[in-house]
C-alpha positions, -999 to +999 in steps of 0.1 A: +000+000+000+016+033-011+012+062+013+008+087-015-026+071-024-040+075+011-045+113+009-067+112-023-087+084-007-091+105+025-106+134+005-128+112-015-141+095+016-146+128+034-164+146+006-181+115-009-172+123-045-142+126-069-149+162-080-154+175-045-122+157-034-102+173-062-114+207-052-107+202-015-072+188-018-045+212-007-027+212-040-039+213-077-050+179-089-076+168-114-106+146-108-093+118-131-060+116-111-079+113-078-101+086-093-070+067-106-052+069-072-082+055-054-087+027-079-050+018-076-053+018-038-083-006-041-061-029-063-033-028-038-055-037-008-075-062-028-110-049-021-135-021-029-132+009-007-159+032-022-191+023-042-218+042-059-254+031-049-278+046-073-268+082-068-239+104-077-228+103-040-202+077-031-205+054-001-177+037+019-176-001+021-169-016+055-132-019+044-133+018+033-147+029+067-120+010+085-093+026+064-108+061+066-109+059+105-072+049+104-061+076+079-082+106+090-063+116+122-030+115+102-042+136+073-061+161+094-031+166+116-007+174+088-019+211+086-012+217+122+021+198+120+033+219+091+024+251+109+042+240+141+073+231+121+071+265+106+069+280+141+101+262+151+118+274+119+105+309+116+094+318+152+058+329+146+031+324+172-006+327+163-030+339+190-068+339+184-093+358+206-122+383+205-111+419+198-117+430+234-094+402+247-067+410+221-068+447+230-073+446+268-055+414+277-031+403+250-017+436+239-003+447+273+017+414+274+033+417+240+063+437+251+076+405+268+072+383+238+104+379+218+091+361+187+069+372+159+032+371+167+001+370+145-032+380+162-064+365+148-097+381+157-125+356+163-156+366+182-173+333+187-156+311+214-162+280+194-143+295+165-114+303+188-113+268+201-117+253+166-086+272+153-065+259+182-078+224+180-070+223+143-035+236+148-042+269+129-036+289+161-012+282+190-033+298+217-068+310+221-084+332+247-121+337+253-150+330+276-156+294+267-190+278+277-173+245+266-137+237+260-128+207+237-114+178+257-083+176+235-072+211+246-053+221+277-067+252+295-061+276+323-083+304+337-064+337+333-090+364+342-127+373+342-151+399+328-167+419+355-194+446+351-189+483+355-210+514+349-193+541+329-207+576+335-196+612+331-179+626+362-207+652+363-234+625+363-258+628+392-284+603+383-289+568+397-264+541+388-289+513+394-291+489+364-327+498+355-320+535+357-289+533+335-305+514+307-332+541+304-305+568+298-290+576+264-270+544+261-236+537+246-227+500+240-203+477+224-212+468+188-238+441+183-224+405+181-192+413+201-184+392+231-188+421+256-223+429+241-233+392+244-222+392+281-241+424+288-273+412+271-271+379+289-270+398+322-298+421+312-320+392+302-316+377+337-329+410+351-357+412+324-342+443+309-329+453+274-311+482+257-316+502+226-281+519+221-279+554+207-242+547+199-224+514+193-186+512+194-160+485+188-136+492+217-137+502+254-115+532+247-141+546+223-170+540+247-152+558+275-144+587+252-180+591+241-191+590+277-165+616+286-179+639+259-213+636+276-229+616+248-244+590+271-237+563+297-227+527+294-225+494+312-195+473+301-181+439+310-144+447+317-113+427+323-096+435+356-073+465+351-085+474+316-102+507+324-079+535+314-077+568+333-096+591+311-106+626+324-143+632+328-155+597+335-163+575+365-162+537+364-184+521+391-182+484+398-215+464+396-204+432+412-238+425+428-254+424+394-228+409+371-216+374+377-180+369+366-175+355+331-142+336+333-116+341+305-095+310+297-063+304+278-065+272+256-037+254+238-027+221+223-005+201+247+026+202+224+061+201+239+076+230+220+098+253+243+089+286+226+052+278+231+056+270+267+074+304+272+046+323+255+020+303+275+036+315+307+035+351+295-002+349+285-012+331+318+003+358+341 
């Protein structure tokens, strides 16, 4: 059995067709070549691996399913292996996280990192975990409702709630009173907005923002200009000193939303060094 035939078979088995397999393969190859490699593999093992049962979609035989289960982890791990070998050779670390975590947690730690870093913005925690699990990112940080069992993880911080109001504000800082003011919020779909809305739903409240902004700095500057008030989930120590605003902790209302660092348990010294920096 030639190893070079296993990759075309994997893509045919995964995509259940020769045309789809040719399009999915990581290098240019025609459909006839994929077909020939699979047929030659069947000849080598002495049995059919894929069959067509009345439709254009291919079906795996019992022998095909057995071979696919054996081959799949190897082929699927090649991309991550290639990236990690590139890391050892070129010294580039990929970190995936929502924008707020990249700006408020990762950025302050970059001065201690001595290798090249690529930051990848992903808002959904499942997307962050998927990149790390696939080997396309070395580290991921987010609030994870569920962490894949294959990943190592460590809690590194938490989002807590704070009211952001102008220093001249004399109104109530109760949650119900603030949401009725002219409100400034993170942009819809962002992780901090999702955390805020989850908290408000528990209190049977909602917001209709007058202004939406992508970063905490912008929200605070808008508040300082007297354009409204805000309630934000913040990472500890991430509120900058901006004249004209007050940040008031709302610990009784907001439950902490933990932020975790996730990584694949690879024994690469440079990754262990970066992990220690990100975990502090």
